[in-house]
C-alpha positions in Angstrom: -2.5 -3.1 -1.1 0.4 -0.8 -0.6 1.0 2.7 0.7 3.0 5.5 -0.8 3.6 9.2 -0.1 4.3 10.1 -3.7 1.9 11.3 -6.3 1.1 10.6 -9.9 -0.3 13.1 -12.5 -4.1 13.1 -12.4 -4.4 16.0 -14.8 -3.6 13.8 -17.8 -0.4 13.0 -19.7 2.4 10.6 -18.9 4.4 10.5 -15.7 7.8 8.7 -16.1 7.5 5.5 -14.1 11.2 4.9 -14.0 11.8 8.2 -12.2 9.0 7.4 -9.7 8.7 3.6 -9.5 6.3 1.7 -7.3 7.4 1.0 -3.7 9.9 -1.8 -3.2 7.7 -3.1 -0.3 6.0 -1.9 2.9 9.3 -2.1 4.9 11.5 -0.3 2.3 13.3 2.8 3.5 13.5 6.0 1.5 17.2 5.4 1.0 16.4 2.1 -0.7 13.7 3.7 -2.8 15.9 6.6 -4.0 18.7 4.2 -4.7 16.4 2.3 -7.0 15.6 5.5 -8.9 19.3 6.3 -9.2 19.9 2.8 -10.6 17.4 3.3 -13.5 18.7 2.3 -16.8 19.5 5.6 -18.6 18.2 4.6 -22.0 15.0 3.1 -20.6 14.5 6.2 -18.5 15.1 8.4 -21.6 12.4 6.5 -23.6 10.0 6.7 -20.7 10.6 10.3 -20.0 10.4 11.4 -23.7 6.7 10.5 -23.6 6.0 13.1 -20.8 7.0 16.4 -22.6 5.2 15.1 -25.7 2.0 15.5 -23.8 2.8 19.2 -22.9 2.7 21.8 -25.7 6.1 23.5 -26.0 7.9 21.2 -23.6 10.0 19.4 -26.3 11.4 22.8 -27.3 12.6 23.6 -23.7 16.4 23.8 -23.4 16.6 21.7 -20.2 14.3 19.1 -21.7 16.5 18.7 -24.8 19.6 18.6 -22.7 18.2 15.8 -20.4 17.1 13.7 -23.3 20.5 14.1 -25.0 22.2 12.9 -21.8 19.8 10.5 -19.9 22.4 9.5 -17.3 22.7 13.2 -16.3 18.9 13.4 -16.3 18.5 10.4 -13.9 21.2 11.8 -11.6 19.8 15.4 -11.5 16.1 14.4 -11.1 17.1 11.9 -8.4 18.9 14.7 -6.6 15.8 16.9 -6.9 13.5 14.1 -5.6 15.8 13.6 -2.6 15.9 17.3 -1.7 12.2 17.6 -2.0 11.7 14.5 0.3 14.1 15.9 2.9 12.4 19.3 3.1 8.7 18.6 2.3 7.9 15.0 3.4 10.5 13.6 5.8 9.6 16.0 8.8 6.0 14.8 8.7 6.6 11.2 7.5 5.4 9.6 10.8 1.9 11.1 10.6 1.7 10.6 6.9 2.6 6.9 7.2 0.2 6.4 10.0 -2.7 7.8 7.9 -1.7 5.6 4.9 -1.4 2.5 7.0 -4.8 3.2 8.6 -6.3 3.6 5.1 -4.8 0.3 3.9 -6.2 -1.5 7.0 -9.7 0.1 6.4 -9.8 -0.9 2.7 -8.4 -4.3 3.4 -11.4 -4.9 5.7 -13.8 -3.5 3.1 -12.3 -5.8 0.4 -12.9 -8.8 2.6 -16.5 -7.6 3.4 -17.8 -6.5 0.0 -15.3 -7.8 -2.7 -13.4 -5.8 -5.3 -16.5 -5.1 -7.5 -18.1 -3.0 -4.7 -14.9 -1.7 -3.2 -13.5 0.0 -6.4 -16.3 2.7 -6.7 -15.9 3.7 -3.0 -12.7 5.8 -3.5 -14.3 7.3 -6.7 -17.7 6.5 -8.3 -16.1 6.7 -11.7 -14.3 3.5 -11.1 -15.8 0.2 -12.2 -14.9 -3.5 -12.4 -16.3 -6.2 -14.7 -14.4 -9.1 -13.1 -11.4 -8.8 -15.5 -10.9 -5.2 -16.5 -10.9 -2.1 -14.2 -12.2 1.0 -15.9 -11.8 4.7 -14.9 -14.0 7.3 -16.6 -12.3 10.7 -16.1 -12.0 13.1 -19.1 -11.7 10.0 -21.3 -12.6 6.4 -20.7 -9.5 4.4 -19.6 -9.6 0.6 -19.3 -6.8 -1.9 -18.7 -6.8 -5.7 -19.0 -5.0 -7.0 -16.0 -3.8 -10.1 -17.8 -3.7 -12.1 -14.6 -1.3 -9.8 -12.9 -3.7 -8.6 -10.2 -4.3 -5.0 -9.2 -2.5 -2.9 -6.6 -4.5 -0.3 -4.8 -2.2 2.5 -3.5 -3.5 5.3 -1.2 -1.8 8.7 -1.5 -2.0 11.9 0.5 -1.1 13.9 -2.5 -3.6 12.7 -5.2 -6.8 14.2 -3.9 -9.5 14.4 -5.3 -8.7 12.1 -8.3 -8.0 8.5 -8.7 -4.9 8.0 -10.9 -3.8 5.1 -13.1 -0.2 4.3 -12.7 2.7 2.1 -13.6 2.8 0.4 -17.0 4.7 -2.8 -17.8 7.0 -4.2 -16.4 5.2 -3.0 -13.2 2.0 -4.4 -11.9 -1.2 -2.5 -12.8 -1.9 0.1 -10.0 -4.6 2.5 -9.0 -3.5 5.5 -6.9 -6.4 6.9 -4.9 -6.8 9.6 -2.2 -6.3 8.3 1.3 -9.1 8.8 3.8 -8.9 11.6 6.4 -6.1 13.9 5.1 -8.0 16.9 6.3 -7.3 16.0 9.9 -3.5 15.7 9.4 -2.7 19.2 10.4 -5.3 19.8 13.1 -3.8 19.7 16.6 -6.1 17.4 18.5 -5.2 18.5 22.1 -7.2 21.7 21.9 -10.3 19.9 20.8 -10.5 17.7 23.9 -13.5 18.5 26.1 -12.5 19.8 29.5 -14.5 17.0 31.2 -12.4 14.4 29.3 -9.2 16.2 30.4 -10.4 16.1 34.0 -11.2 12.4 33.7 -8.1 11.2 32.0 -5.5 13.9 32.4 -4.5 16.3 29.6 -1.9 14.2 27.8 -3.9 10.9 28.0 -7.0 12.7 26.7 -5.0 14.2 23.9 -3.8 10.7 22.9 -7.4 9.4 22.8 -8.6 12.3 20.8 -5.7 12.0 18.4 -6.8 8.5 17.4 -9.5 9.7 15.0 -7.6 7.3 12.6 -5.5 4.3 13.7 -1.9 5.3 14.5 1.3 4.0 15.9 3.1 5.1 19.0 5.7 6.9 17.1 3.2 8.8 14.9 1.2 9.9 18.0 4.4 11.0 19.8 5.5 13.1 16.8 2.0 14.6 16.3 1.5 15.5 20.0 5.1 16.5 20.8 5.3 13.9 23.6 8.0 11.3 24.4 7.3 7.9 22.8 7.7 6.2 26.2 5.0 8.5 27.7 2.6 7.9 24.7 3.2 4.1 25.0 2.3 4.3 28.7 -0.9 6.2 27.9 -1.9 3.8 25.2 -1.4 0.8 27.4 -3.6 2.3 30.1 -6.3 3.3 27.6 -6.3 -0.2 26.0 -6.5 -1.9 29.4 -9.5 0.3 30.2 -11.3 -0.9 27.1 -11.1 2.4 25.2 -8.6 1.2 22.6 -7.6 -1.9 20.7 -4.3 -2.7 19.0 -3.2 -4.9 16.1 0.0 -5.6 14.3 0.7 -4.3 10.8 4.0 -5.5 9.5 6.6 -4.5 12.0 4.4 -1.9 13.7 1.5 -1.9 16.1 -1.6 0.3 15.2 -3.9 1.6 17.9 -7.6 2.2 17.2 -10.4 3.5 19.4 -13.1 1.1 20.6 -16.8 2.3 20.6 -16.5 3.6 24.2 -13.3 5.5 23.3 -15.1 7.0 20.3 -18.0 8.1 22.5 -15.7 9.7 25.1 -13.5 11.5 22.5 -16.5 12.9 20.7 -18.2 14.0 23.9 -20.9 11.4 23.5 
């Protein structure tokens, strides 16, 4: 399973994979990802991109579309520039909390996969998904099925694809399903104001805010960004809460995720 902040096109049609390729890996930086886009073979990108306007009435007649297809190297360069500007303005400022949500989703569904297997896991993100042991099928406007051919299936959560599951990445990339990550509705809710006054009196305002903010597992950096606190302060609060049996921690790649224990859940919810 992998995480990704990008989105596919759930409304139908073709999204050029070479201009939005799958992640290089969980530790890849944005600079490495955008460099891979810029390194796309222009002719392969042209062939891939030409399929996209063909799905949209009138798009093939657009002047910019014709210009891009006539000069694919320029198309790759200009679209990569647009992607980078969009990332800097729209995604990068909130990347810590977005990444924490995605990592929590990967951890949750990894546990579910171990518990129930792929056949029962697939319908959980969307009941229109099914699995017969060889071919995943997705019934949206039309039936879509893909034989994995022994390549395996990547499940990729996204904060931008709600409410649809989206098929993505044709050969040479591994078959992939992009699905809505769990809990995006809580991304922009400031947790501190929701803490009960009794919890604040018990733990102190900042420590209570840290406990309440862990509605989903998160890293120290993500919590610090979300709460507007210094990472060193958040780290100290997390250590004390964990020692008190309210939290547990586990390593995910190069990062440590903190998650509430049952007692922490009860306190944070006022139970």
